[in-house]
C-alpha positions in Angstrom: 24.7 -50.0 -33.3 25.6 -50.0 -29.5 26.1 -46.9 -27.4 30.1 -47.4 -26.6 30.4 -47.5 -30.3 28.7 -44.4 -31.1 30.9 -42.8 -28.2 34.1 -44.2 -29.9 32.7 -42.2 -33.2 32.0 -39.1 -31.2 35.9 -39.0 -29.7 37.1 -39.2 -33.5 34.9 -36.4 -34.7 35.7 -34.2 -31.6 39.4 -34.8 -32.4 38.7 -33.8 -36.2 36.7 -30.7 -34.9 40.0 -29.5 -32.7 42.2 -30.2 -35.9 40.1 -28.3 -38.4 39.1 -25.4 -36.1 37.7 -22.3 -37.7 39.3 -20.1 -39.9 39.5 -16.3 -38.6 38.3 -13.6 -40.9 40.5 -10.9 -39.7 38.5 -8.1 -41.3 35.3 -9.1 -39.8 37.2 -9.7 -36.6 38.5 -6.0 -36.7 35.3 -4.5 -37.2 33.7 -6.3 -34.4 36.5 -5.1 -32.1 36.0 -1.8 -33.0 32.4 -1.8 -32.3 32.7 -3.6 -29.1 35.3 -0.9 -27.7 32.9 1.7 -29.1 30.0 0.2 -27.3 32.2 -0.2 -23.9 33.2 3.3 -23.8 29.3 4.3 -24.4 28.1 2.0 -21.7 30.7 3.4 -19.2 29.7 7.0 -19.9 26.1 6.1 -19.4 27.1 4.7 -15.9 28.9 7.6 -15.2 25.9 9.9 -16.3 23.4 7.9 -14.1 25.5 7.2 -10.9 27.1 10.9 -10.9 30.8 9.6 -10.7 33.2 7.2 -12.3 32.2 3.4 -10.8 34.1 0.2 -12.0 31.3 -2.1 -12.8 33.4 -5.0 -12.9 34.2 -4.5 -9.2 31.6 -6.6 -7.1 32.7 -4.4 -4.0 32.0 -1.2 -5.5 28.8 -2.2 -7.2 27.4 -3.7 -3.8 28.1 -0.4 -2.0 26.4 1.6 -4.5 23.3 -0.6 -4.4 23.1 -1.7 -0.7 24.6 1.5 0.8 23.7 4.3 -1.3 20.6 3.2 -3.0 19.5 1.2 0.0 18.3 -1.8 -1.9 17.6 -5.0 -0.2 20.7 -6.9 0.0 21.3 -10.1 -2.2 23.4 -12.7 -1.1 25.3 -15.5 -2.5 23.7 -19.1 -1.5 26.8 -20.6 -1.3 29.1 -18.1 0.7 26.3 -16.1 2.2 28.3 -13.1 1.4 26.8 -9.9 -0.5 26.6 -10.3 -4.3 26.0 -7.9 -7.4 26.4 -10.7 -10.1 24.0 -10.6 -13.0 21.3 -12.6 -11.4 21.3 -10.0 -8.4 21.0 -7.1 -10.9 18.2 -8.7 -12.8 16.2 -9.5 -9.4 16.7 -6.0 -8.5 15.4 -4.6 -11.8 12.2 -6.6 -11.2 11.9 -5.5 -7.5 12.9 -1.9 -8.0 11.4 -0.6 -11.5 12.2 2.8 -10.5 15.8 2.0 -10.6 15.6 0.2 -13.9 17.9 2.5 -15.9 21.1 2.2 -13.8 20.6 -1.5 -13.2 20.2 -1.8 -17.1 23.3 0.1 -17.4 25.4 -1.9 -15.2 24.1 -5.2 -17.3 24.8 -3.6 -20.3 28.5 -2.7 -19.2 29.0 -6.3 -17.9 27.6 -7.9 -21.0 29.7 -6.0 -23.6 32.6 -6.5 -21.3 32.3 -10.0 -21.3 32.0 -10.2 -25.2 35.3 -8.4 -25.2 37.1 -10.8 -22.5 35.6 -13.9 -24.2 35.8 -13.2 -27.9 37.9 -10.3 -28.7 40.8 -10.3 -26.3 41.9 -13.9 -26.9 44.8 -15.6 -28.6 44.7 -17.4 -31.9 46.8 -19.8 -33.5 49.8 -18.6 -35.6 48.2 -19.8 -38.9 45.1 -17.7 -38.4 42.6 -20.2 -37.1 40.5 -20.2 -34.1 41.4 -23.1 -31.7 39.2 -24.8 -28.9 38.5 -27.9 -27.4 35.5 -30.4 -27.9 34.4 -32.9 -25.1 31.4 -35.1 -26.3 30.6 -36.7 -23.0 30.7 -32.9 -21.3 27.2 -33.0 -20.0 24.6 -35.3 -18.2 22.2 -34.8 -21.4 24.6 -36.1 -23.8 25.2 -32.6 -25.4 28.7 -31.8 -26.0 30.8 -29.1 -24.1 33.3 -26.8 -25.4 36.0 -24.5 -24.1 39.6 -23.3 -24.8 42.4 -25.3 -26.5 44.4 -27.2 -24.2 47.1 -24.4 -24.4 44.6 -21.9 -23.4 44.0 -20.3 -26.6 40.9 -19.6 -28.5 37.4 -19.3 -27.1 34.3 -21.7 -26.4 33.1 -21.7 -29.9 29.7 -23.0 -28.8 28.6 -19.8 -26.9 30.0 -17.6 -29.8 27.1 -15.1 -30.3 25.3 -15.3 -33.8 26.6 -11.8 -34.6 30.2 -12.5 -33.9 30.2 -15.9 -35.8 31.1 -13.5 -38.9 34.6 -13.7 -37.6 34.6 -17.3 -39.0 35.2 -18.4 -42.4 35.1 -21.6 -44.1 38.4 -23.3 -45.0 39.7 -22.6 -48.6 38.1 -24.2 -51.3 35.0 -25.3 -49.0 31.6 -24.0 -47.8 29.8 -24.5 -44.6 26.6 -26.7 -44.0 24.7 -26.3 -40.9 21.7 -28.7 -40.5 19.4 -27.6 -37.7 16.5 -29.2 -35.8 14.0 -26.4 -35.3 11.8 -26.5 -31.9 13.1 -30.0 -31.4 12.8 -29.8 -27.7 9.4 -28.3 -27.8 8.2 -31.1 -30.1 9.4 -33.9 -28.0 7.6 -32.2 -24.8 4.4 -31.9 -27.0 4.4 -35.7 -27.7 5.3 -36.8 -24.1 2.7 -34.5 -22.8 0.3 -35.5 -25.4 -0.6 -32.0 -25.8 -2.9 -32.3 -29.0 -3.0 -28.4 -29.6 0.7 -28.3 -29.7 1.0 -31.3 -31.9 -1.5 -29.9 -34.3 0.9 -26.8 -34.9 3.9 -28.9 -35.3 2.2 -31.3 -37.9 0.9 -28.2 -40.1 4.2 -27.2 -42.6 2.1 -24.4 -43.9 2.5 -22.2 -40.6 5.1 -20.6 -38.5 5.0 -22.1 -34.9 6.0 -19.1 -32.9 3.6 -16.8 -34.8 0.7 -19.1 -34.1 1.8 -19.2 -30.5 1.8 -15.6 -30.4 -1.6 -15.3 -32.2 -3.0 -17.4 -29.4 -1.0 -15.8 -26.6 -1.7 -12.0 -27.5 -5.0 -12.5 -29.3 -3.6 -11.3 -32.7 -5.2 -12.0 -35.8 -3.4 -13.8 -38.5 -3.2 -10.8 -40.7 -1.4 -8.7 -38.0 1.2 -11.8 -37.0 1.8 -12.6 -40.7 1.7 -9.0 -42.1 4.2 -6.4 -42.8 4.1 -2.8 -42.1 4.2 0.2 -45.0 8.1 -0.3 -45.0 7.8 -4.1 -45.6 9.0 -5.1 -42.2 7.3 -8.2 -40.7 5.5 -8.2 -37.3 7.9 -10.4 -35.9 11.1 -8.0 -36.6 9.5 -5.1 -35.1 7.2 -5.9 -32.3 8.9 -7.0 -28.9 5.9 -9.4 -28.0 7.4 -12.0 -30.7 10.6 -12.2 -28.6 8.4 -12.8 -25.6 6.0 -15.1 -27.2 9.1 -17.3 -28.4 10.6 -17.5 -25.1 7.2 -18.5 -23.5 7.5 -22.1 -24.6 11.0 -22.8 -23.3 10.1 -21.2 -20.1 6.8 -22.9 -19.6 8.1 -26.4 -20.7 10.9 -26.2 -18.2 9.1 -24.8 -15.4 10.7 -21.3 -15.2 9.4 -19.3 -12.4 7.6 -16.2 -13.2 10.2 -14.1 -11.3 13.0 -15.6 -13.4 11.2 -14.8 -16.7 10.7 -11.3 -15.8 14.5 -11.0 -14.9 15.6 -12.8 -18.2 13.3 -10.6 -20.4 13.0 -7.4 -18.4 9.4 -7.4 -18.1 7.4 -6.5 -14.9 6.6 -9.5 -12.6 2.8 -9.3 -12.8 3.0 -9.4 -16.6 5.3 -12.5 -16.5 2.8 -14.1 -14.2 -0.2 -13.6 -16.4 1.5 -14.8 -19.2 2.7 -18.0 -17.9 -0.4 -18.8 -16.1 -2.3 -18.2 -19.4 0.2 -20.3 -21.4 0.2 -23.3 -19.0 -3.6 -23.2 -17.6 -5.3 -21.5 -20.4 -3.7 -22.7 -23.7 -1.8 -26.0 -23.0 -2.8 -27.7 -19.4 -1.3 -30.9 -20.6 2.3 -29.2 -20.0 1.7 -28.6 -16.2 0.2 -32.3 -16.0 3.3 -33.5 -17.6 5.6 -31.9 -15.1 3.8 -33.7 -12.3 4.2 -36.9 -14.4 7.8 -36.6 -14.7 8.1 -35.8 -10.7 5.9 -38.9 -10.4 8.5 -41.2 -12.6 11.3 -39.8 -10.4 9.9 -40.3 -7.1 8.7 -43.9 -7.8 11.6 -45.4 -9.8 14.2 -42.6 -9.9 15.1 -43.1 -13.5 14.1 -41.6 -16.8 14.4 -43.0 -20.3 14.8 -41.5 -23.8 12.5 -42.6 -26.5 12.9 -45.4 -28.8 15.3 -46.1 -30.5 17.7 -44.8 -28.1 16.4 -45.7 -24.8 19.1 -44.3 -22.8 18.3 -44.4 -19.1 19.5 -41.9 -16.5 19.3 -42.6 -12.9 18.8 -39.5 -10.6 20.7 -40.5 -7.4 20.3 -36.8 -6.2 16.6 -37.2 -6.3 16.7 -40.3 -4.3 18.9 -38.6 -1.6 16.4 -35.7 -1.5 13.4 -38.0 -1.2 15.2 -40.0 1.5 16.3 -37.0 3.6 13.7 -34.4 3.2 10.6 -36.3 1.9 10.5 -34.2 -1.4 12.2 -33.1 -4.5 14.0 -29.8 -4.6 12.6 -27.4 -7.3 16.0 -27.5 -9.1 15.9 -31.2 -9.4 12.4 -31.2 -10.6 13.2 -28.5 -13.3 16.3 -30.5 -14.2 14.3 -33.7 -14.7 11.5 -32.1 -17.1 14.4 -30.8 -19.1 16.3 -34.2 -19.3 14.0 -36.0 -22.0 13.8 -33.5 -24.6 17.3 -32.2 -24.4 18.7 -35.7 -24.2 16.8 -37.0 -27.1 17.7 -34.1 -29.3 21.4 -34.5 -28.5 20.8 -38.3 -29.4 19.6 -37.3 -32.8 22.5 -34.9 -33.6 25.0 -37.2 -32.5 23.6 -40.1 -34.4 23.3 -37.7 -37.4 27.0 -36.4 -37.3 28.0 -40.1 -36.9 26.2 -41.3 -39.8 27.3 -38.3 -42.0 31.0 -38.7 -40.8 31.0 -42.6 -41.9 29.2 -42.0 -45.2 30.7 -38.9 -46.6 34.6 -38.8 -45.8 35.1 -35.7 -47.5 33.0 -33.9 -44.8 34.9 -31.8 -42.1 33.3 -31.3 -38.7 34.0 -28.0 -37.1 31.3 -27.4 -34.1 28.7 -29.2 -32.4 25.6 -27.3 -30.9 22.7 -28.5 -29.0 20.2 -28.8 -31.9 22.6 -28.4 -34.9 26.2 -28.9 -36.0 28.5 -27.0 -38.3 30.7 -28.7 -41.1 32.5 -27.8 -44.3 32.3 -29.5 -47.7 34.1 -28.9 -51.1 32.1 -26.4 -53.0 31.3 -28.7 -55.8 29.7 -31.6 -53.4 27.4 -29.1 -51.5 24.2 -30.7 -52.8 25.2 -34.3 -52.0 26.6 -33.3 -48.6 23.3 -31.6 -47.7 21.0 -34.2 -48.8 23.0 -36.8 -46.8 23.3 -34.9 -43.8 19.3 -34.2 -43.9 18.8 -38.1 -44.2 21.0 -39.1 -41.3 18.9 -36.5 -39.1 15.6 -37.8 -40.0 15.3 -40.4 -36.9 11.8 -41.6 -36.0 11.3 -41.6 -32.1 8.3 -43.3 -30.7 6.8 -41.6 -27.7 3.6 -43.4 -26.3 3.2 -45.3 -29.2 3.2 -42.2 -31.6 5.8 -41.5 -34.1 7.8 -38.3 -34.1 10.3 -37.7 -36.9 12.1 -34.1 -36.9 12.1 -31.9 -39.9 15.5 -30.9 -40.3 16.5 -27.7 -42.0 19.8 -26.7 -43.7 21.7 -23.5 -44.2 25.1 -22.9 -46.2 27.6 -20.4 -47.0 31.4 -19.5 -46.8 31.1 -17.7 -43.5 29.5 -19.0 -40.4 27.6 -15.8 -39.5 26.4 -15.3 -43.0 24.7 -18.7 -43.6 21.6 -19.0 -46.0 18.7 -21.6 -46.8 19.8 -24.3 -48.9 17.2 -24.7 -51.6 18.7 -27.9 -53.6 21.7 -26.0 -54.8 24.1 -28.5 -56.1 27.2 -26.6 -56.0 28.3 -23.5 -53.9 28.0 -20.4 -56.1 29.9 -17.5 -54.3 28.3 -15.0 -57.0 24.5 -16.1 -56.1 25.4 -16.2 -52.3 27.3 -13.1 -51.5 24.4 -10.5 -52.6 22.2 -12.2 -50.3 24.5 -11.7 -47.2 26.7 -8.6 -47.9 24.3 -6.1 -46.4 24.6 -8.1 -42.8 28.3 -6.9 -42.8 27.1 -3.2 -42.8 28.5 -1.6 -39.5 25.2 -0.3 -38.4 23.4 -3.6 -38.9 26.3 -5.2 -36.9 26.1 -2.6 -34.2 22.3 -3.3 -33.8 22.9 -7.0 -33.3 25.7 -6.7 -31.1 24.4 -4.4 -28.8 20.9 -6.0 -28.0 20.1 -6.5 -24.2 17.0 -7.5 -22.0 
């Protein structure tokens, strides 16, 4: 199969996605809408209480005046325009530098987060037939990942960025059920194989452990009983200890050379703690990773080309890197970071794209709705659930060869009649509403939705 032929398949699948769209669950949408407006009002009141007066957090001028003139914080400037900025990066950076002002900076971030959810996913125009429209763009990125946006008529939303909690507003078409195959930790597996990091490869090859929990054990010095255990209320450690989120984020941050300051900004932790964790992860636990970073830099500096693993062997020339080396004699940090991310992200995209194309040809009854970076969403007739799930998983079991060592992803599958209420597929041949609904109904309780909707760092 030649690469142009695959692209032609993807254009046809993207066209199908824009035709099938996603069906709006108006009841769940109304609940989300109400919860978002309530949180917006709560955030505005919190800002008023902390600032002492009304301030429009959406106004860069008002926020800059408060931060830099009243609080006398060190001004942050836009790198392109040179003007003052109070964007989210600036607020997160200030939060790290001025922990004494963390409450008011958090309040600004929370206000903007909920306002963005409302603007992007609530106050949007749907199609007259009750479906959510959008556009799908297969060659939308340099890594072969797809890009999504509003429809050509400026309706709908970017379905690819729809937050997990808000996916409950999307139902499968009548008489059908969603299937959602996923490649867990796919990027991290490719990094481990390319870096020849044996301690990470050991974790990935053991099907009887939880990868992120094992990393937390190593990172925080936990016992297995602590990490895998539950408290007196039956709540697992990972659901009640914030260190799980931190440990889960560490792999991505370390693999792609995230700076300690950026990690502190993203997770809302102190800078010294971010530095300590990154240094321990990279140089204490997995020293092969920083060596791999340098190997990527050498490849770019010598030949300017990176190639995805066999069987894809797709080459990308980094012309910008060549220009930097010619003009400045060194690579920019952003170029180096982008290069480190390219092979893992591109190879995963190639697997997902190949898997979709194979299923599209193999099972004409499958309708595709959405592409994600390491998964996709499709729908199938409820009586063909098992046949579709088996075929989808088979088409994603693509063997890569990295430094002569085979790597085959271990795909997982979820299904359900609502995008936000998917459950693990365990071999069911047909979709059974009576068996599915009791497993997911509690997720629609307002307090549960409220908790998931209002998560901030």
